[in-house]
C-alpha positions in Angstrom: -33.8 -92.5 -62.9 -36.1 -95.3 -61.9 -39.4 -94.3 -60.4 -40.5 -97.4 -58.6 -39.0 -100.1 -56.4 -40.7 -102.7 -58.4 -38.9 -101.7 -61.6 -35.6 -101.6 -59.7 -36.1 -105.2 -58.4 -37.0 -106.5 -61.9 -34.1 -104.7 -63.5 -31.6 -105.8 -60.8 -32.5 -109.5 -61.4 -32.2 -109.0 -65.1 -28.8 -107.3 -64.9 -27.4 -110.0 -62.5 -28.4 -112.7 -65.0 -27.1 -110.8 -68.0 -23.8 -110.0 -66.4 -22.9 -113.6 -66.2 -23.0 -113.7 -70.0 -20.3 -111.0 -70.5 -17.8 -112.2 -73.0 -14.3 -112.6 -71.6 -12.2 -114.8 -73.9 -9.9 -117.2 -72.2 -6.2 -116.8 -72.9 -6.5 -113.3 -74.4 -4.1 -110.6 -73.0 -4.6 -106.8 -73.1 -2.6 -105.3 -76.0 -2.0 -101.8 -77.3 -2.3 -103.3 -80.8 1.4 -103.1 -81.7 2.7 -105.2 -84.6 6.4 -106.2 -84.6 7.8 -107.5 -87.8 11.2 -109.1 -87.7 13.1 -110.0 -90.9 15.5 -112.9 -90.1 17.9 -113.9 -92.9 21.1 -115.8 -93.2 23.9 -114.5 -95.4 25.3 -117.8 -96.8 28.5 -116.1 -98.0 29.5 -115.8 -94.4 28.7 -119.2 -93.0 30.2 -118.5 -89.5 27.5 -115.9 -88.9 24.1 -116.4 -87.2 21.0 -115.2 -88.9 20.9 -111.4 -89.2 17.6 -109.9 -87.9 16.1 -106.5 -88.3 13.0 -105.5 -86.5 10.3 -102.8 -87.4 7.6 -101.8 -84.9 4.2 -100.6 -86.0 2.8 -99.1 -82.7 -0.9 -99.4 -82.2 -1.5 -100.5 -85.8 -4.3 -103.1 -85.0 -6.0 -101.0 -82.4 -5.9 -98.0 -84.6 -7.3 -100.0 -87.5 -10.2 -101.5 -85.5 -11.0 -98.1 -83.9 -11.1 -96.5 -87.3 -13.3 -99.3 -88.6 -15.7 -99.0 -85.7 -15.9 -95.2 -85.8 -16.6 -95.3 -89.6 -19.4 -97.8 -89.1 -21.2 -96.2 -86.0 -24.0 -94.8 -88.1 -24.5 -98.1 -90.0 -24.6 -100.0 -86.7 -27.2 -97.7 -85.2 -29.2 -97.8 -88.4 -29.3 -101.5 -88.3 -30.3 -101.6 -84.7 -33.0 -99.0 -85.2 -34.4 -100.9 -88.2 -34.8 -104.0 -86.1 -36.4 -102.3 -83.1 -38.8 -100.1 -85.0 -40.1 -103.1 -86.9 -43.7 -103.9 -86.0 -43.9 -105.9 -82.7 -40.1 -106.2 -82.7 -39.9 -106.4 -78.9 -43.0 -108.5 -78.5 -46.7 -108.3 -79.2 -47.7 -104.6 -79.1 -44.1 -103.3 -78.4 -42.7 -101.3 -81.3 -40.1 -98.5 -80.9 -41.0 -95.1 -82.3 -38.6 -94.2 -85.1 -38.7 -90.4 -84.6 -37.3 -90.1 -81.1 -34.9 -93.0 -81.2 -31.4 -92.2 -79.7 -28.4 -94.4 -80.4 -24.9 -93.5 -79.2 -22.2 -96.1 -79.6 -19.6 -96.1 -76.9 -16.1 -94.6 -77.2 -13.4 -96.9 -78.7 -11.3 -98.7 -76.1 -7.6 -98.0 -75.4 -6.6 -101.6 -75.7 -7.8 -104.9 -77.1 -7.4 -108.5 -76.2 -5.1 -110.7 -78.3 -4.5 -114.4 -78.3 -2.6 -116.7 -80.7 -3.6 -120.2 -81.5 -0.7 -121.2 -83.7 -2.0 -120.2 -87.0 -4.1 -117.0 -86.4 -4.3 -114.0 -84.1 -7.7 -113.6 -82.4 -8.4 -110.0 -81.6 -11.2 -109.2 -79.1 -12.4 -105.6 -79.2 -15.0 -104.6 -76.6 -16.8 -101.2 -76.5 -18.5 -100.3 -73.3 -21.1 -97.6 -72.8 -23.2 -98.1 -75.9 -26.5 -96.4 -75.3 -30.0 -96.6 -76.7 -33.0 -94.5 -75.7 -36.4 -95.1 -77.1 -40.1 -94.9 -76.6 -42.2 -98.0 -77.4 -45.9 -98.6 -78.1 -47.7 -100.8 -75.6 -50.7 -103.2 -76.0 -52.9 -100.9 -73.8 -55.8 -98.5 -74.5 -54.1 -95.5 -73.0 -52.8 -94.1 -76.3 -49.4 -92.6 -77.0 -49.3 -90.6 -73.8 -49.0 -93.9 -72.0 -46.1 -95.1 -74.0 -43.1 -95.9 -71.8 -39.7 -94.5 -72.5 -36.6 -96.2 -71.3 -32.9 -96.6 -72.1 -30.5 -99.5 -72.3 -26.7 -99.5 -72.0 -24.7 -102.5 -73.2 -21.3 -103.7 -74.3 -20.4 -104.4 -77.9 -17.7 -107.0 -78.7 -16.1 -107.6 -82.1 -14.0 -110.7 -82.5 -11.7 -110.7 -85.5 -9.6 -113.5 -86.7 -6.3 -112.7 -88.6 -4.8 -115.8 -90.1 -1.0 -115.8 -90.5 0.0 -117.3 -93.9 3.0 -119.5 -94.1 4.2 -117.4 -97.0 4.8 -113.6 -96.9 1.4 -112.6 -98.2 -0.5 -109.6 -96.9 -2.4 -110.2 -93.6 -6.1 -110.0 -93.8 -9.1 -110.3 -91.4 -10.7 -113.7 -92.0 -13.9 -113.0 -90.1 -15.5 -110.4 -87.7 -18.1 -111.7 -85.3 -20.2 -109.3 -83.2 -21.9 -109.9 -79.9 -23.9 -107.9 -77.3 -23.6 -108.4 -73.6 -24.2 -106.8 -70.1 -27.3 -104.9 -71.1 -28.7 -102.7 -68.4 -32.2 -101.2 -68.5 -33.5 -97.9 -67.0 -36.9 -96.2 -67.2 -37.4 -92.6 -68.2 -41.0 -91.9 -67.5 -43.9 -92.9 -65.2 -45.5 -95.3 -67.7 -42.3 -97.2 -68.0 -42.4 -97.6 -64.2 -46.0 -98.5 -63.8 -47.0 -100.6 -66.8 -47.2 -104.2 -65.9 -46.4 -105.5 -69.4 -42.9 -103.8 -69.1 -41.7 -107.3 -68.0 -42.0 -108.3 -71.7 -39.6 -105.5 -72.7 -37.2 -106.5 -69.9 -37.4 -110.1 -71.1 -36.6 -108.9 -74.7 -33.4 -107.1 -73.7 -32.4 -109.7 -71.1 -33.0 -112.7 -73.3 -31.6 -113.9 -76.6 -33.7 -111.5 -78.7 -31.7 -108.3 -78.1 -28.4 -110.2 -78.2 -29.3 -111.8 -81.6 -30.6 -108.5 -82.9 -27.4 -106.7 -81.9 -25.2 -109.4 -83.3 -27.1 -109.2 -86.6 -26.6 -105.4 -86.6 -22.9 -105.9 -86.1 -22.6 -108.7 -88.6 -24.4 -106.6 -91.2 -21.4 -104.2 -91.2 -18.7 -106.8 -90.9 -17.8 -106.6 -94.6 -17.0 -102.9 -94.3 -15.2 -103.4 -91.0 -13.1 -106.1 -92.6 -12.3 -104.0 -95.6 -11.2 -101.1 -93.4 -9.0 -103.2 -91.1 -7.4 -105.0 -94.1 -6.6 -101.7 -95.7 -4.8 -100.6 -92.5 -2.9 -103.8 -92.2 -1.5 -103.1 -95.7 0.9 -100.7 -94.0 2.9 -103.8 -93.0 3.9 -104.0 -96.7 4.7 -107.7 -96.5 4.8 -107.8 -100.3 8.0 -105.8 -100.2 9.4 -108.1 -97.6 8.6 -111.0 -100.0 10.4 -109.2 -102.9 13.5 -109.1 -100.7 13.6 -112.9 -100.5 11.8 -113.4 -97.2 9.2 -116.0 -98.1 8.4 -117.8 -94.8 6.2 -116.2 -92.2 5.6 -117.1 -88.6 3.4 -115.5 -85.9 3.6 -115.3 -82.1 2.7 -113.0 -79.2 5.3 -110.4 -78.3 5.7 -108.7 -74.9 2.6 -106.9 -73.9 0.4 -109.2 -75.9 1.3 -107.6 -79.2 1.3 -109.2 -82.5 4.7 -110.5 -83.6 5.5 -111.6 -87.2 8.8 -113.1 -88.2 9.7 -113.2 -91.9 12.3 -115.7 -92.6 14.6 -115.9 -95.6 15.1 -119.5 -96.7 18.8 -120.5 -97.1 18.4 -121.8 -100.6 22.1 -122.0 -100.9 23.2 -122.9 -104.4 25.1 -126.2 -104.7 25.8 -126.0 -108.4 27.3 -123.5 -110.7 29.8 -123.1 -113.6 33.0 -122.8 -111.5 35.8 -125.4 -111.1 38.1 -126.1 -108.1 41.5 -127.5 -109.1 43.0 -129.9 -106.6 46.6 -131.1 -106.2 47.6 -134.1 -104.0 51.4 -134.2 -103.2 53.6 -136.6 -101.3 57.4 -137.0 -100.9 59.3 -138.4 -103.9 60.8 -141.8 -103.2 58.0 -143.0 -101.0 56.3 -144.7 -103.9 52.9 -144.1 -105.5 49.4 -145.7 -105.4 49.1 -148.9 -107.3 46.3 -147.4 -109.4 48.2 -144.2 -110.0 46.3 -140.9 -109.8 43.0 -142.9 -110.2 43.4 -143.8 -106.5 42.4 -140.2 -105.6 39.1 -138.5 -105.8 38.0 -135.0 -104.8 34.6 -133.7 -103.8 33.2 -130.5 -102.4 30.4 -129.3 -100.1 28.8 -125.9 -99.1 27.4 -124.8 -95.8 23.6 -124.6 -96.1 22.7 -123.4 -92.6 23.9 -121.0 -90.0 26.2 -121.8 -87.1 23.2 -121.7 -84.7 21.7 -124.6 -86.6 24.9 -126.7 -86.4 26.4 -125.4 -89.7 24.9 -128.1 -91.9 26.5 -128.8 -95.3 25.4 -130.3 -98.6 27.3 -131.9 -101.5 28.2 -129.4 -104.2 29.3 -129.7 -107.8 30.5 -132.9 -109.5 33.3 -134.9 -107.8 36.5 -135.5 -109.8 38.8 -138.5 -110.0 42.4 -138.5 -110.9 43.9 -140.3 -113.9 47.2 -141.4 -115.2 50.6 -141.7 -113.5 51.7 -139.2 -110.8 53.9 -136.3 -111.9 57.0 -135.0 -110.2 57.8 -131.5 -109.0 61.1 -131.4 -107.3 61.1 -133.6 -104.2 57.4 -134.2 -104.6 55.1 -136.4 -106.6 51.7 -135.2 -107.4 48.3 -135.9 -108.9 46.0 -133.3 -110.3 42.2 -133.5 -110.0 39.3 -131.2 -110.6 35.9 -130.7 -109.0 33.5 -129.1 -111.5 30.0 -127.5 -111.5 30.6 -125.5 -108.3 28.7 -122.3 -107.3 30.6 -119.0 -107.1 30.7 -116.4 -104.4 30.5 -118.6 -101.3 33.0 -120.8 -99.4 33.3 -124.3 -100.9 35.0 -126.9 -98.8 37.1 -129.4 -100.8 38.0 -132.9 -99.5 40.1 -135.6 -101.0 40.0 -139.4 -100.4 42.3 -142.2 -101.4 41.6 -145.8 -102.4 44.0 -148.5 -103.4 47.3 -149.7 -102.1 50.8 -148.3 -102.2 53.4 -149.8 -104.6 56.4 -149.4 -102.4 56.9 -151.2 -99.1 58.6 -149.6 -96.1 56.2 -146.6 -95.9 53.1 -146.0 -93.9 50.2 -143.9 -95.3 49.2 -141.7 -92.5 46.5 -139.5 -94.2 45.6 -136.5 -96.2 45.6 -133.0 -94.9 45.0 -129.7 -96.7 48.0 -127.4 -97.0 48.0 -123.7 -96.3 45.0 -121.5 -95.8 41.5 -122.8 -95.7 41.9 -125.4 -94.7 40.6 -127.0 -97.8 38.2 -124.1 -98.4 38.1 -121.9 -101.4 35.8 -119.2 -102.6 35.4 -119.3 -106.4 34.7 -116.4 -108.6 32.8 -116.3 -111.9 34.9 -113.6 -113.6 37.0 -116.0 -115.6 40.1 -115.7 -113.4 42.0 -118.8 -112.7 41.5 -120.3 -109.2 44.6 -121.3 -107.3 44.5 -125.0 -106.6 43.7 -126.5 -103.2 46.8 -128.5 -102.2 46.5 -131.6 -100.1 49.6 -133.3 -98.6 49.6 -137.1 -98.3 51.5 -137.9 -95.2 53.8 -140.8 -96.0 56.2 -141.9 -93.3 59.0 -144.6 -93.6 58.6 -147.6 -91.3 62.4 -147.7 -90.7 64.6 -145.4 -88.8 65.8 -143.8 -92.0 64.1 -140.6 -93.0 64.1 -138.6 -96.1 64.6 -135.0 -95.6 62.5 -133.1 -98.1 61.3 -129.5 -98.1 57.6 -128.7 -98.1 55.9 -127.8 -101.3 56.0 -124.2 -102.4 52.8 -122.3 -101.9 50.9 -121.6 -105.0 
């Protein structure tokens, strides 16, 4: 308890000024320290599907990690503060804390922390209230040790940690830990502390930049150990295993409740080349003529889907296009040209298309267009087990320009 109105007035003015310096980071929201890791990947063998996501929650991981780090370093923090205050004239000329009756009690770890995200890193703000120091200091007087004032100071400790989010799935790590002291409140514990006129020097020490700088130095002196402890706890995320599963891209955001959210993304990396071939047959009705360049008038190419439906189902060219050659063959009521698209990947849907160039060597017929026949349409999944792949059949729609029609059966399925 304070023993004089004079001391109360000085301390009240000091506390009011100091309270305005309390750290309250803008944009930070209270968080229980949860980390949510979502693995989002697209199975390119099923291009109609959207990305498949699985989510794992690590409740309280960051808060537990920082609490553990702070608890493990309490003694080191107090030792650093004590070393600075018991240094000769540490608080001003003639004011040096006695080392033998020095009390230091760090506050209890908080139940939440502040988290913000700046687009590339999480900023975690961890504030411990109720830190307490009690000490007796020498004075520049002739009264001896019986006149030494004893007082206490309570204050807040804030640790700000920056956790950068790598673009690749590498382990998370604390990049920096910055300490600060704020909201110091002074109280006297004996009559000399009430009466001594020079106590204003002590108040100025705790109220000014000296105590704040000293406290920050004490916190920063343990930041290496704090960082190591937190990084070890963050290793539970096991992002290395996620990377081994093919998820290489990493993105960060704030989840509900201000918690840390990580999304590991598996790049599509869809193969567009391989050792498989896709045979192609173009057929049209016999008697309606043939291209002037023969089968060389037809070319076949292929593509694969390289993105999910949610991204617009993008495609990319695949394999090596094939061009027909020679004169068309005949199969019953149909003429045909055979082509081949080579160098295609296996195990995923390949879409085959055929185009035609050149004129038609028989008048009286209109070339309407090409259309794949049967299932697909025009899509085939190739295997790499040596089995022959059924050809993809395209019908060339040729219609007579006169009223006469040629009745022909459709080609048999192969």
